[in-house]
Backbone bond lengths (Angstrom), bond angles and torsions (degrees), N, CA, C in turn:
res aa  C-N    CA-C-N  psi(-1)  N-CA   C-N-CA  omega(-1)  CA-C   N-CA-C  phi
1 M - - - 1.466 - - 1.522 110.83 -
2 S 1.310 116.79 138.04 1.495 120.25 -178.07 1.530 110.17 -71.96
3 D 1.414 116.41 143.63 1.461 120.73 175.56 1.567 111.75 -72.64
4 S 1.317 116.06 -18.04 1.522 120.32 -174.55 1.533 108.80 -87.74
5 P 1.346 117.51 144.69 1.461 119.66 175.15 1.504 108.82 -68.37
6 P 1.339 118.77 163.25 1.454 123.09 -179.24 1.511 110.20 -59.96
7 N 1.321 113.80 145.23 1.485 122.29 178.91 1.546 113.46 64.47
8 A 1.368 119.21 21.51 1.426 122.86 178.31 1.536 109.08 -114.54
9 L 1.327 115.47 155.62 1.439 121.51 178.14 1.548 111.76 -61.89
10 T 1.327 113.82 132.49 1.459 119.27 -178.15 1.511 111.57 -88.73
11 P 1.305 114.74 152.87 1.513 117.43 179.24 1.517 111.62 -55.88
12 Q 1.377 115.75 -40.61 1.490 117.87 178.61 1.515 112.98 -56.81
13 A 1.295 116.16 -45.75 1.461 118.61 178.04 1.529 113.76 -68.72
14 A 1.330 116.24 -36.07 1.448 119.77 -178.39 1.525 110.24 -65.00
15 R 1.284 116.56 -35.32 1.476 121.37 -179.18 1.514 111.01 -59.68
16 Q 1.322 119.21 -24.37 1.463 118.91 -176.38 1.546 109.80 -68.63
17 L 1.296 118.77 -21.83 1.463 123.48 179.35 1.535 112.69 -100.28
18 A 1.293 118.78 -1.89 1.472 123.43 -177.44 1.503 112.38 -96.40
19 N 1.302 114.90 151.39 1.458 120.20 176.76 1.519 107.35 -93.11
20 T 1.335 116.53 139.66 1.443 124.26 179.75 1.569 109.96 -102.45
21 T 1.317 114.61 125.05 1.455 117.18 175.17 1.522 112.07 -77.30
22 K 1.348 115.83 128.57 1.426 119.95 -173.33 1.459 110.95 -120.90
23 T 1.351 114.63 157.58 1.503 118.40 175.26 1.550 107.42 -101.95
24 P 1.280 117.92 158.24 1.544 118.89 165.82 1.446 109.55 -61.86
25 P 1.349 121.19 163.84 1.467 122.60 178.53 1.486 109.21 -58.13
26 Q 1.356 115.13 135.58 1.483 121.74 -178.85 1.543 110.23 -108.65
27 W 1.313 117.34 119.90 1.454 121.25 -179.46 1.551 107.50 -110.35
28 S 1.327 116.15 120.57 1.484 119.33 -176.43 1.503 112.87 -74.32
29 G 1.291 118.63 -4.60 1.487 120.17 -176.49 1.481 112.83 -84.17
30 I 1.377 119.59 -3.35 1.427 122.56 179.75 1.540 112.26 -72.28
31 T 1.273 118.83 130.38 1.470 125.12 176.67 1.481 111.43 -117.59
32 P 1.333 119.57 167.55 1.478 119.01 179.88 1.536 114.89 -66.85
33 R 1.321 115.45 -22.06 1.501 120.88 178.63 1.551 109.90 54.91
34 W 1.334 113.78 56.55 1.460 118.13 -175.42 1.521 111.17 -66.27
35 L 1.331 117.02 -34.18 1.478 119.39 -178.15 1.504 109.90 -57.99
36 A 1.343 117.02 -51.11 1.467 120.69 -177.98 1.586 109.44 -61.38
37 S 1.343 115.29 -30.59 1.510 116.23 179.62 1.504 112.73 -76.94
38 L 1.315 118.73 -31.44 1.452 121.93 -173.41 1.498 112.93 -90.59
39 L 1.322 118.12 -21.71 1.463 119.36 177.75 1.496 111.71 -70.99
40 P 1.315 123.14 132.84 1.425 123.29 165.87 1.492 111.91 -66.75
41 W 1.313 119.54 134.59 1.463 122.48 -178.81 1.482 112.50 -107.35
42 T 1.345 113.93 130.59 1.518 120.77 -177.76 1.559 109.69 -110.07
43 P 1.319 116.46 127.00 1.480 117.41 178.84 1.502 110.55 -71.20
44 V 1.309 115.32 147.62 1.464 121.86 -174.19 1.542 108.68 -124.49
45 E 1.354 115.19 137.87 1.464 122.17 175.66 1.506 108.98 -92.08
46 A 1.361 116.29 134.45 1.443 123.76 174.65 1.568 112.30 58.53
47 G 1.347 116.43 20.74 1.412 119.80 171.23 1.526 116.96 74.45
48 V 1.330 116.87 13.32 1.457 120.93 -178.72 1.529 110.12 -132.67
49 Y 1.334 113.95 137.77 1.515 121.61 177.13 1.525 110.61 -126.23
50 R 1.285 117.08 122.53 1.454 119.98 -177.42 1.526 111.37 -105.69
51 V 1.288 117.76 128.35 1.479 122.10 177.67 1.517 109.58 -103.16
52 N 1.376 115.98 105.43 1.425 122.23 178.02 1.497 110.80 -81.62
53 Q 1.317 117.30 129.11 1.466 122.87 179.63 1.508 112.60 -113.63
54 V 1.318 117.08 142.53 1.475 122.65 171.51 1.508 108.20 -76.88
55 K 1.318 115.25 138.37 1.464 118.15 176.90 1.521 109.27 -73.48
56 G 1.348 113.12 152.10 1.477 119.44 174.27 1.529 113.78 103.79
57 G 1.309 120.61 -6.79 1.428 121.55 177.50 1.476 112.00 68.58
58 P 1.379 117.24 -160.50 1.503 120.51 -174.92 1.513 114.03 -59.62
59 A 1.372 118.51 -32.22 1.456 122.23 -177.45 1.537 110.05 -73.99
60 G 1.333 113.54 -29.45 1.495 118.10 -179.07 1.487 112.72 69.44
61 V 1.301 115.92 -173.57 1.518 122.50 178.37 1.491 111.26 -127.17
62 I 1.281 115.53 28.97 1.482 121.29 -177.45 1.534 111.06 -93.27
63 N 1.328 115.66 124.85 1.495 122.47 -179.73 1.511 107.36 -92.47
64 I 1.316 116.57 105.83 1.493 121.33 -177.66 1.502 109.28 -126.07
65 E 1.317 115.88 131.70 1.450 119.37 177.82 1.556 109.25 -119.88
66 C 1.334 114.21 162.49 1.473 122.34 -177.61 1.509 110.34 -130.12
67 G 1.320 117.24 128.66 1.442 119.91 177.62 1.533 115.79 71.88
68 V 1.305 115.70 37.64 1.503 120.54 -177.87 1.562 108.33 -71.29
69 S 1.298 112.89 148.15 1.478 118.10 179.10 1.542 110.32 -84.06
70 P 1.338 118.92 158.68 1.467 119.76 -177.35 1.518 113.28 -56.40
71 A 1.347 118.48 -25.99 1.490 121.08 -174.20 1.531 110.64 -86.81
72 T 1.329 116.24 -9.13 1.435 119.86 -174.89 1.542 109.17 -82.32
73 T 1.338 116.22 139.39 1.443 120.73 174.47 1.537 110.78 -70.20
74 L 1.284 117.64 130.86 1.471 119.89 -179.46 1.512 112.47 -63.19
75 P 1.274 117.53 145.50 1.476 119.78 -178.14 1.498 109.94 -75.64
76 E 1.291 116.81 156.76 1.463 124.52 178.99 1.532 111.13 -110.20
77 A 1.297 115.33 128.69 1.473 118.31 179.99 1.525 109.82 -98.76
78 L 1.328 112.10 144.86 1.469 119.33 176.95 1.485 108.15 -131.63
79 I 1.296 117.77 120.27 1.475 123.76 177.67 1.526 108.22 -117.35
80 D 1.295 118.81 106.72 1.430 121.66 -177.54 1.545 109.90 -113.55
81 Y 1.356 116.43 159.67 1.463 120.63 -178.98 1.456 109.06 -120.07
82 E 1.357 115.59 153.41 1.460 122.00 175.50 1.458 111.06 -61.83
83 E 1.372 115.26 138.19 1.479 120.59 -175.60 1.543 110.90 -76.72
84 S 1.288 116.95 -24.44 1.506 120.23 -176.76 1.535 109.15 -125.71
85 P 1.325 119.34 71.90 1.439 122.43 -178.66 1.541 108.73 -67.14
86 R 1.355 111.57 154.59 1.429 117.42 177.92 1.544 113.80 -71.85
87 E 1.270 118.19 136.29 1.476 120.89 175.33 1.567 108.74 -117.52
88 Y 1.304 113.91 133.94 1.433 120.36 176.00 1.536 111.90 -102.11
89 T 1.303 117.52 122.37 1.488 121.14 177.15 1.501 107.64 -100.96
90 L 1.294 113.78 134.84 1.486 121.39 -178.50 1.501 108.99 -59.85
91 C 1.368 116.48 133.35 1.453 123.00 175.03 1.502 110.59 -91.70
92 T 1.323 115.85 149.82 1.438 122.76 -177.71 1.562 109.70 -103.76
93 V 1.319 113.61 118.95 1.487 117.81 170.52 1.560 105.75 -104.50
94 T 1.330 115.87 112.39 1.441 118.76 -168.50 1.544 112.17 -141.85
95 T 1.312 114.62 157.89 1.482 121.38 173.57 1.513 107.70 -164.92
96 T 1.306 116.99 175.65 1.465 121.30 177.11 1.484 111.62 -128.58
97 L 1.361 115.26 156.16 1.468 120.65 -178.73 1.508 106.24 -129.58
98 Q 1.322 117.34 142.53 1.422 124.29 179.83 1.563 106.51 -124.54
99 V 1.357 113.45 129.36 1.451 119.47 179.19 1.536 107.78 -133.98
100 Q 1.335 118.05 125.74 1.451 121.91 176.29 1.522 110.99 -61.67
101 T 1.314 119.05 125.44 1.455 120.77 -179.93 1.567 111.54 -62.48
102 R 1.296 117.74 -29.77 1.485 121.26 175.18 1.474 109.65 -59.61
103 I 1.396 117.34 -47.18 1.444 121.12 179.06 1.548 112.60 -62.61
104 S 1.337 117.34 -44.74 1.415 121.06 -175.92 1.566 110.32 -71.20
105 D 1.312 117.72 -28.25 1.453 122.50 177.19 1.496 113.43 -71.94
106 L 1.380 116.31 -47.65 1.455 121.92 -171.71 1.498 111.50 -82.55
107 Y 1.289 120.05 -32.04 1.477 122.63 -173.63 1.494 111.67 -116.28
108 R 1.312 116.39 52.13 1.457 120.64 -176.04 1.486 114.99 -100.03
109 S 1.330 119.17 4.05 1.449 120.18 -177.67 1.547 106.52 -132.17
110 P 1.314 119.82 137.04 1.465 126.04 8.64 1.582 111.32 -86.47
111 M 1.240 118.98 -3.84 1.501 121.70 -176.90 1.486 110.15 -119.87
112 D 1.321 115.97 138.10 1.451 122.95 175.59 1.527 110.18 -72.98
113 Q 1.344 116.39 116.22 1.499 120.34 -173.17 1.489 110.03 -61.94
114 V 1.327 117.86 -43.67 1.476 118.51 -177.42 1.553 110.44 -66.47
115 R 1.312 118.21 -41.57 1.458 121.00 179.87 1.518 110.73 -60.39
116 E 1.337 115.85 -44.67 1.462 119.69 -177.21 1.535 111.98 -67.43
117 Q 1.341 114.26 -38.20 1.479 118.22 175.13 1.514 112.19 -62.24
118 L 1.322 115.20 -43.74 1.466 120.57 -179.87 1.473 112.87 -67.32
119 N 1.360 116.52 -39.36 1.469 120.84 177.84 1.500 112.98 -55.24
120 V 1.343 115.95 -47.15 1.444 121.66 178.83 1.527 110.24 -64.42
121 L 1.335 117.60 -47.05 1.459 120.54 -178.61 1.490 113.23 -62.56
122 I 1.351 116.32 -36.10 1.525 118.75 177.91 1.538 108.37 -64.85
123 E 1.317 117.86 -42.94 1.421 118.21 176.63 1.548 113.10 -58.22
124 M 1.329 116.04 -40.24 1.463 119.18 176.33 1.551 111.76 -62.99
125 V 1.351 115.53 -41.81 1.449 118.69 176.84 1.485 114.38 -62.04
126 K 1.343 115.65 -39.15 1.481 120.79 178.36 1.545 111.23 -68.26
127 E 1.318 119.13 -35.11 1.431 123.19 176.00 1.554 108.89 -63.87
128 R 1.324 115.78 -42.57 1.449 118.91 178.60 1.518 109.50 -68.11
129 Q 1.317 120.62 -33.39 1.422 122.16 178.04 1.563 110.52 -59.74
130 E 1.387 117.84 -44.70 1.426 119.15 179.83 1.500 111.37 -67.97
131 H 1.339 119.18 -34.22 1.462 121.07 176.70 1.534 108.76 -61.86
132 E 1.348 115.68 -43.59 1.514 117.66 -179.34 1.505 110.82 -64.97
133 L 1.356 118.92 -40.51 1.438 122.35 -179.68 1.523 110.66 -52.71
134 L 1.323 118.05 -29.90 1.502 120.50 179.78 1.510 113.26 -97.74
135 N 1.329 116.47 -37.81 1.454 121.20 -164.29 1.528 117.26 -113.46
136 N 1.351 116.74 -3.10 1.443 119.77 178.62 1.525 109.01 -63.99
137 E 1.266 121.65 134.15 1.449 125.42 -178.36 1.531 112.83 -69.15
138 N 1.325 117.76 -24.24 1.441 120.73 178.98 1.527 116.25 -86.38
139 Y 1.333 115.01 -37.46 1.474 119.35 -175.65 1.534 113.93 -135.82
140 G 1.323 119.44 -3.80 1.459 119.20 -175.84 1.538 109.93 -62.70
141 L 1.315 116.07 149.21 1.413 121.46 -174.84 1.543 113.66 -66.79
142 L 1.329 114.95 -32.15 1.490 117.73 174.59 1.509 112.25 -64.70
143 Y 1.305 118.84 -24.95 1.476 120.32 -179.67 1.532 110.03 -99.74
144 S 1.337 120.81 -9.80 1.423 124.90 -176.23 1.516 114.43 -92.07
145 A 1.324 116.24 -15.79 1.454 120.06 -176.10 1.526 109.24 -68.82
146 A 1.326 117.11 135.04 1.509 121.20 179.32 1.501 109.62 -70.16
147 P 1.322 117.64 150.83 1.462 120.21 178.44 1.516 113.06 -57.11
148 S 1.314 117.44 -35.07 1.495 119.77 179.59 1.516 112.69 -69.65
149 M 1.332 117.78 -13.41 1.466 122.18 -178.22 1.516 112.06 -102.40
150 R 1.322 118.00 11.24 1.483 123.13 179.93 1.543 108.81 -108.42
151 I 1.328 117.93 131.60 1.418 122.56 177.07 1.556 107.61 -133.19
152 G 1.344 114.15 157.95 1.450 118.61 175.64 1.478 112.21 -104.55
153 T 1.338 116.91 164.69 1.415 123.27 178.18 1.542 110.53 -71.72
154 R 1.320 118.94 155.38 1.430 123.12 -178.93 1.527 111.82 -77.68
155 T 1.334 116.33 -38.75 1.448 121.57 -175.05 1.499 114.04 -129.77
156 G 1.353 117.18 1.46 1.452 120.95 -179.07 1.518 111.54 109.30
157 A 1.316 118.15 -61.80 1.491 121.46 176.27 1.572 109.37 -71.90
158 P 1.345 118.50 149.32 1.462 120.75 -178.28 1.510 110.07 -76.92
159 T 1.322 117.00 110.59 1.469 121.72 179.70 1.495 112.95 -100.28
160 P 1.313 117.60 163.75 1.485 119.73 172.19 1.490 114.45 -51.43
161 D 1.347 116.34 -34.91 1.500 119.43 179.05 1.497 109.42 -66.17
162 D 1.345 117.10 -42.21 1.477 117.91 178.46 1.497 112.32 -62.57
163 M 1.291 118.94 -39.38 1.522 122.67 -178.99 1.525 107.51 -68.70
164 D 1.326 118.75 -35.63 1.462 119.97 175.90 1.509 112.86 -67.23
165 E 1.310 116.55 -36.77 1.497 121.44 176.07 1.491 110.02 -62.06
166 L 1.336 116.04 -41.07 1.445 121.23 179.60 1.526 111.25 -66.56
167 I 1.329 117.55 -37.84 1.468 122.35 176.89 1.562 107.80 -65.34
168 A 1.333 117.57 -36.30 1.450 121.03 179.44 1.523 110.51 -64.60
169 K 1.353 118.38 -28.64 1.437 119.96 175.24 1.511 111.78 -76.65
170 V 1.329 117.25 -44.79 1.463 120.18 -178.08 1.551 106.44 -106.29
171 W 1.298 118.54 68.72 1.427 119.83 -173.58 1.500 115.25 -92.88
172 K 1.348 117.99 -10.04 1.429 121.02 -179.13 1.505 110.23 -86.54
173 E 1.278 120.06 92.38 1.468 126.34 175.15 1.512 111.12 56.13
174 P 1.314 120.31 55.07 1.458 120.05 175.86 1.523 110.79 -63.72
175 A 1.375 115.33 152.21 1.485 118.65 -175.07 1.504 111.13 -106.92
176 F 1.313 117.70 -49.50 1.502 119.56 -178.87 1.508 110.44 -165.81
177 F 1.392 113.32 157.14 1.434 120.57 169.99 1.500 108.17 -86.74
178 L 1.385 116.07 157.83 1.476 121.95 174.36 1.484 105.69 -133.15
179 A 1.348 116.21 126.30 1.433 120.25 -175.82 1.527 111.35 -148.03
180 H 1.288 118.45 157.76 1.464 124.03 171.78 1.534 109.68 -67.05
181 P 1.298 120.33 141.83 1.449 119.20 176.43 1.542 116.49 -48.54
182 R 1.318 114.64 -35.65 1.489 117.18 178.57 1.518 111.34 -71.90
183 A 1.315 118.63 -30.55 1.469 122.68 177.20 1.543 107.74 -71.02
184 I 1.293 117.02 -39.84 1.484 118.76 175.66 1.545 113.02 -59.97
185 A 1.399 111.74 -44.23 1.458 116.09 177.43 1.542 111.08 -62.32
186 A 1.353 117.20 -37.88 1.482 120.63 179.56 1.530 108.57 -65.97
187 F 1.300 117.67 -40.61 1.477 120.08 178.41 1.568 108.80 -62.70
188 G 1.314 115.54 -45.87 1.478 118.19 176.54 1.474 115.07 -55.51
189 R 1.337 117.46 -40.37 1.473 122.24 176.72 1.555 110.37 -61.18
190 E 1.319 117.05 -43.45 1.449 120.00 -178.91 1.554 111.32 -66.49
191 C 1.343 115.41 -36.12 1.433 117.81 176.89 1.535 111.28 -68.39
192 T 1.305 115.38 -41.23 1.492 119.09 178.30 1.466 110.44 -60.64
193 K 1.324 117.52 -42.95 1.471 121.11 -178.91 1.533 110.95 -59.59
194 R 1.313 115.97 -37.16 1.489 121.95 -179.87 1.510 113.20 -85.57
195 G 1.322 118.24 -2.95 1.429 118.08 -178.68 1.452 118.27 78.57
196 V 1.376 116.19 17.66 1.499 119.94 -176.35 1.504 108.33 -128.87
197 P 1.380 116.96 67.94 1.471 118.91 179.99 1.515 110.22 -60.11
198 P 1.330 116.60 135.45 1.482 119.18 -176.61 1.483 110.92 -73.41
199 P 1.341 117.48 140.41 1.464 119.70 177.43 1.469 110.03 -71.09
200 T 1.342 115.16 168.31 1.501 121.58 178.75 1.501 109.95 -119.19
201 T 1.297 113.76 160.80 1.427 123.61 175.81 1.525 109.19 -137.38
202 T 1.305 118.13 161.17 1.448 122.62 -179.69 1.532 110.14 -114.14
203 M 1.311 115.51 125.91 1.444 123.56 173.38 1.535 109.77 -137.30
204 F 1.333 115.59 141.11 1.426 119.74 179.07 1.553 111.89 58.46
205 G 1.310 114.14 22.89 1.425 119.01 -177.21 1.496 117.93 78.23
206 S 1.373 117.11 8.15 1.457 122.94 -179.41 1.556 110.33 -120.80
207 P 1.301 117.43 148.65 1.432 117.95 177.90 1.544 111.31 -88.22
208 F 1.388 115.68 144.59 1.426 123.42 -179.42 1.527 108.06 -133.42
209 L 1.356 115.85 139.37 1.456 119.15 166.52 1.501 111.35 -63.16
210 T 1.308 117.38 151.05 1.470 121.14 176.59 1.539 107.27 -130.90
211 W 1.335 114.21 157.50 1.442 120.62 170.03 1.535 108.93 -140.59
212 R 1.333 114.44 126.22 1.469 123.19 -174.56 1.535 109.48 53.16
213 G 1.375 115.67 36.79 1.456 120.43 177.93 1.512 115.63 81.97
214 L 1.292 118.64 -0.97 1.457 123.47 -179.41 1.511 110.79 -100.64
215 P 1.364 120.84 126.48 1.443 120.49 179.31 1.498 112.48 -66.23
216 V 1.331 116.51 145.20 1.463 122.89 174.10 1.502 106.75 -104.19
217 I 1.328 117.65 108.28 1.421 125.75 -171.84 1.523 111.22 -92.81
218 P 1.338 117.80 131.90 1.458 118.21 -178.13 1.543 111.48 -88.51
219 S 1.328 116.05 144.87 1.488 119.50 173.25 1.577 104.90 -156.10
220 D 1.329 113.74 124.05 1.409 120.75 178.17 1.570 112.60 -78.82
221 K 1.323 117.10 -1.50 1.484 123.37 175.40 1.534 111.95 -75.84
222 L 1.328 117.00 -16.96 1.457 121.35 170.40 1.494 107.68 -78.56
223 T 1.319 117.39 106.40 1.480 121.00 -169.54 1.498 112.07 -73.58
224 I 1.328 114.97 158.20 1.441 123.94 174.22 1.544 108.38 -115.61
225 K 1.331 116.34 123.90 1.476 121.28 -178.37 1.534 107.43 -130.22
226 D 1.319 115.66 123.88 1.460 121.28 -178.62 1.557 112.08 52.96
227 G 1.330 113.96 37.57 1.473 120.14 175.81 1.521 112.59 77.45
228 K 1.344 118.78 7.30 1.459 121.96 -179.48 1.552 112.03 -118.27
229 T 1.320 117.85 147.27 1.433 123.31 177.01 1.493 110.25 -148.05
230 N 1.322 118.37 -168.62 1.462 123.85 -178.88 1.493 112.79 -129.13
231 I 1.242 117.00 152.44 1.470 123.94 174.07 1.560 109.30 -119.47
232 L 1.357 114.76 129.61 1.472 117.91 -179.63 1.530 111.12 -105.58
233 L 1.302 115.15 152.69 1.471 122.01 169.55 1.481 107.28 -135.01
234 M 1.392 118.37 131.05 1.416 118.99 -174.28 1.534 113.09 -139.92
235 R 1.277 115.20 153.00 1.460 122.55 165.39 1.503 106.43 -98.82
236 T 1.302 117.24 142.99 1.508 119.18 -174.11 1.529 110.66 -126.89
237 G 1.312 113.33 155.65 1.447 119.03 174.24 1.550 113.25 110.67
238 E 1.331 115.40 139.43 1.505 118.93 -178.02 1.529 109.02 -68.54
239 K 1.313 120.43 -41.97 1.431 121.58 -178.06 1.533 112.78 -66.26
240 K 1.304 118.15 -23.34 1.460 124.43 -179.55 1.500 111.41 -96.73
241 R 1.367 116.41 5.98 1.477 121.40 -179.02 1.508 109.84 54.61
242 G 1.305 115.49 49.74 1.459 121.28 -174.96 1.503 110.41 -114.04
243 V 1.335 113.69 -151.14 1.509 122.36 179.56 1.506 108.74 -92.62
244 I 1.315 115.41 133.38 1.487 120.14 -179.20 1.548 108.98 -133.22
245 G 1.293 115.58 157.65 1.484 121.58 167.02 1.521 108.74 -96.97
246 L 1.335 113.70 155.82 1.432 121.61 -178.36 1.489 110.38 -122.16
247 F 1.325 118.14 137.57 1.468 120.38 175.71 1.498 112.32 -147.31
248 Q 1.329 115.28 163.48 1.444 123.43 -179.07 1.547 110.82 -104.95
249 P 1.323 121.43 110.80 1.450 119.66 -178.32 1.560 109.31 -85.61
250 G 1.359 113.30 166.44 1.472 120.73 174.67 1.441 119.69 69.24
251 L 1.349 115.32 35.26 1.501 119.38 179.46 1.502 111.22 -77.63
252 Q 1.312 118.40 150.17 1.415 120.99 169.72 1.526 111.67 -67.61
253 G 1.297 115.95 135.65 1.486 122.05 -176.42 1.496 112.70 69.20
254 E 1.354 117.34 28.53 1.476 120.87 -177.48 1.507 110.88 -70.74
255 V 1.323 116.27 126.31 1.505 123.00 178.41 1.498 107.82 -109.87
256 A 1.275 121.54 -18.59 1.487 128.35 174.99 1.501 107.92 -154.50
257 P 1.347 118.89 167.08 1.454 118.64 -178.91 1.506 112.62 -55.90
258 S 1.370 116.81 121.96 1.459 124.98 177.98 1.541 112.07 65.92
259 L 1.327 118.20 15.79 1.470 120.65 175.98 1.507 110.12 -123.47
260 S 1.314 114.93 125.91 1.494 117.79 -176.44 1.532 108.63 -126.32
261 V 1.349 114.52 152.96 1.456 121.63 172.22 1.524 107.24 -130.90
262 R 1.334 116.98 123.65 1.442 122.02 -176.42 1.533 110.16 -126.87
263 L 1.349 114.83 142.36 1.442 119.63 172.56 1.530 108.58 -80.22
264 M 1.299 116.11 121.54 1.489 119.73 179.66 1.500 113.89 -85.87
265 G 1.319 116.15 -18.23 1.446 121.50 -179.33 1.533 113.36 133.20
266 I 1.341 117.88 -176.88 1.414 125.09 179.85 1.504 107.57 -121.48
267 N 1.369 115.55 123.79 1.425 118.80 -175.16 1.540 112.71 -82.57
268 Q 1.320 117.88 -175.25 1.455 122.82 -175.78 1.542 112.90 -69.46
269 Q 1.332 114.87 -16.26 1.479 118.98 178.63 1.520 111.10 -95.38
270 G 1.342 119.12 5.39 1.476 123.08 174.87 1.520 112.50 80.95
271 A 1.324 115.98 23.22 1.470 119.34 179.87 1.557 109.06 -102.56
272 A 1.279 117.42 129.18 1.410 123.62 174.11 1.507 111.22 -79.70
273 Q 1.297 116.81 137.05 1.471 120.10 -177.12 1.489 108.92 -120.18
274 Y 1.375 114.56 133.59 1.446 120.38 -178.08 1.531 110.53 -122.92
275 L 1.311 115.12 139.49 1.483 120.52 178.13 1.541 108.31 -106.47
276 V 1.323 115.40 124.15 1.429 123.66 176.58 1.496 109.31 -111.18
277 S 1.354 114.95 120.62 1.470 120.89 -178.37 1.526 111.75 -130.60
278 L 1.308 116.80 139.89 1.464 124.29 177.28 1.499 107.27 -133.18
279 Y 1.371 117.60 127.21 1.456 123.24 -176.44 1.526 107.63 -111.63
280 C 1.358 116.67 126.97 1.446 118.32 -176.70 1.514 109.41 -159.12
281 S 1.321 113.44 165.75 1.458 121.00 170.92 1.532 106.06 -167.19
282 A 1.305 119.70 -179.85 1.444 124.16 178.66 1.547 107.30 -141.79
283 A 1.293 117.03 145.20 1.470 124.24 -179.85 1.501 112.48 -126.92
284 V 1.321 118.85 136.57 1.460 123.12 168.43 1.443 109.47 -105.31
285 L 1.351 119.94 109.29 1.439 125.45 -166.71 1.505 110.63 -72.76
286 T 1.317 120.91 -34.15 1.434 124.17 177.25 1.503 107.77 -140.22
287 D 1.362 117.06 149.66 1.430 120.57 -174.77 1.545 114.34 -58.13
288 D 1.345 113.36 -36.60 1.503 115.89 -175.60 1.508 113.83 -78.65
289 A 1.365 117.88 10.58 1.460 121.84 177.07 1.492 112.73 -84.42
290 L 1.303 119.77 -17.16 1.441 125.16 -174.13 1.482 114.41 -137.98
291 G 1.306 117.16 120.89 1.462 123.10 173.49 1.510 113.07 -119.30
292 V 1.318 115.16 153.27 1.510 121.20 -176.83 1.538 109.01 -130.23
293 L 1.298 115.53 127.26 1.466 122.42 167.90 1.519 107.63 -92.86
294 E 1.328 117.54 113.15 1.466 121.04 -173.21 1.528 112.66 -98.05
295 N 1.332 112.98 165.93 1.509 119.99 174.87 1.528 112.69 53.74
296 V 1.332 114.55 48.96 1.477 119.72 -178.47 1.543 106.57 -84.80
297 D 1.260 116.83 120.52 1.517 123.92 179.54 1.525 108.21 -84.87
298 V 1.359 115.57 119.52 1.463 118.87 -177.81 1.540 111.54 -101.16
299 G 1.341 117.25 3.57 1.442 119.23 -175.25 1.518 116.18 -106.44
300 K 1.333 118.97 14.95 1.476 120.59 -177.95 1.490 109.97 -93.80
301 Y 1.343 116.91 129.25 1.472 122.96 178.97 1.494 109.87 -127.35
302 H 1.334 114.63 165.27 1.443 121.86 -176.16 1.517 109.85 -132.87
303 D 1.342 112.91 152.71 1.458 120.69 172.08 1.524 108.78 -94.28
304 Y 1.320 118.26 114.88 1.482 121.34 -179.09 1.504 108.92 -91.39
305 K 1.310 113.64 134.85 1.459 119.68 -177.77 1.556 108.15 -126.00
């Protein structure tokens, strides 16, 4: 039965004259991308960044004495550099977008069709950027950690003892842990079982678990395979000889640092084509800046009594 009285305008008919409030396109794949936000970013010239290392490792090759007598010959110091330092070349995360000009001309109000398409595509490119920062075989952090900075869990699930061992590896001014949300949940369960729930802190308006004062940052770009994942701990910043992100400034068509959008042209079918490119990489300046807790089991649960 209709809600309107007889011979009255119906809601269905009235809607034909009403404006509908709309949202921009909503993509559920957008994440906070905390890693990209927390990494210090260093501009790169000509797309290449060279990391010069001193020979000799942490102990070095410097001969230094203390309290020498006047008759003693003074020691000689030798500081040498690696002949073949590692160079990081910026990686390109890129794709193209095609929009019919007829569509963008006729249906441009209240929202610009091209702008909305590009906004969603840029978010997808940025999501891929964070994935590459962790998983790229050439520069991804999971592949850049030195063998000496990798440890395994004691019992599978991430325990407070495991996190303490990771801190012992990256003890020089560590900045934050990075873990999959399920790994963070697994760590929380182990803390609860032991009666030591981790405190929280607020950054960027969001709450984060902490351990020993270090925030535990979630990222779903740390993959889970067969119920196992990894947890990272890093020191960041160029001055601290830590982990940094690399970008190319001053691009043509730049809409964000190292991200450009360019019109490629209009084809014979009347479609405008756009090129979206993002240039990035990451560098670990010294081995002790990045540690990895490997084989973290995210599927262990407890019965609390």
